[in-house]
C-alpha positions, 0 to 999 in steps of 0.5 A, a space after each residue: 500500500 502506497 499512501 499519499 501524505 498531504 490531504 490523504 493522511 495529513 488533514 491539511 486542506 484548510 491550512 493550505 486554503 488559508 495560506 493561499 488566501 493570505 497570499 491572494 489577499 496580499 496581492 488584492 486577488 479574490 480569495 477562494 473557498 475550500 470548495 473552489 480550491 478542491 475544484 481547481 487544485 492540480 499539479 503543476 502548482 504553478 498552473 494551479 496558482 495561475 488559475 486562481 489569479 496569480 500573475 507570474 509576469 509580475 513576480 516569480 513563481 518561486 517567491 510565491 511558492 516559498 511563501 506557502 511552504 514557509 507558512 506551512 512549515 511554521 504551522 503544520 504542527 497544529 494540524 491533525 491526521 485525517 480521521 482513521 489514518 493512524 489506526 488504519 496504518 497500525 492495523 495494516 502494519 500487523 499484517 504481511 502488507 508493506 506500507 509506504 508514503 509517497 509524497 510530492 513534499 521535499 524529503 527532509 520536510 516529509 520525514 520531519 512531518 511523518 515523525 512529528 505524528 509518530 507514524 514512522 515505526 509502522 511504515 516500511 518507506 517514507 519517500 518524498 521528492 529530492 528536487 523542488 516540490 512541484 509534483 513532477 518528481 512523484 512518478 519518478 520517486 514512485 518507480 524507484 520505490 516500486 523497484 526497491 520493494 520488489 512487489 508486483 504492481 498487481 499487488 500494489 495500490 496507491 491511496 491518495 486524494 488528488 488527480 495527481 495520485 491517479 496519474 501516478 498510479 497510471 504511470 506505475 501500472 497499479 490500482 488507485 483508491 481516492 479519498 474525497 476529504 482532501 485536496 480534490 472535489 469528489 466529482 473530479 475524483 470519481 471521473 477518473 474511474 478510480 475506486 473512491 471513498 469518503 474517508 480512510 475507514 471506508 477504504 479499509 473496510 473495502 480492502 479487508 472485505 
């Protein structure tokens, strides 16, 4: 089982929207609601930012992106995990299944965040990206992870909350389950044709049925 981190295990959508709206307000761009965010959020992040009104002819994308990541770094300790996340990971860890996290978060920050929530002892791998966070590295890191664990694609599933996770699953040739209490709207997730679940506990019930 390959878990996504942000939005899937970490309940961070509200914080991400708040940080985005701070940046939008600074630039006199209209704020977005959580629903609008879920309807628009996508990778690459630069494209998403442009879709909500940022103009990178006026300033660099890197500056805006750093603003977000610095704010997230300062505030992630106030967050909680998604409902049922930790108990599900612990239950699965008692079986013969391998569990990994695969995230578009930078490796060092991901390791720190997962450690803060005390999940590392239940996971076999914690894999972030090693270059600028944009989502582009996730397919590559995922293929490296698949080679490292040496488990057939037919016996592997990625659990995520976004269209990117579905794209990664297609790239790796594995199944995909999407929970819709994260960063993308339920209708967008269902349109992929992937398995969709209200939250992690529903996924676990399906998995063990």
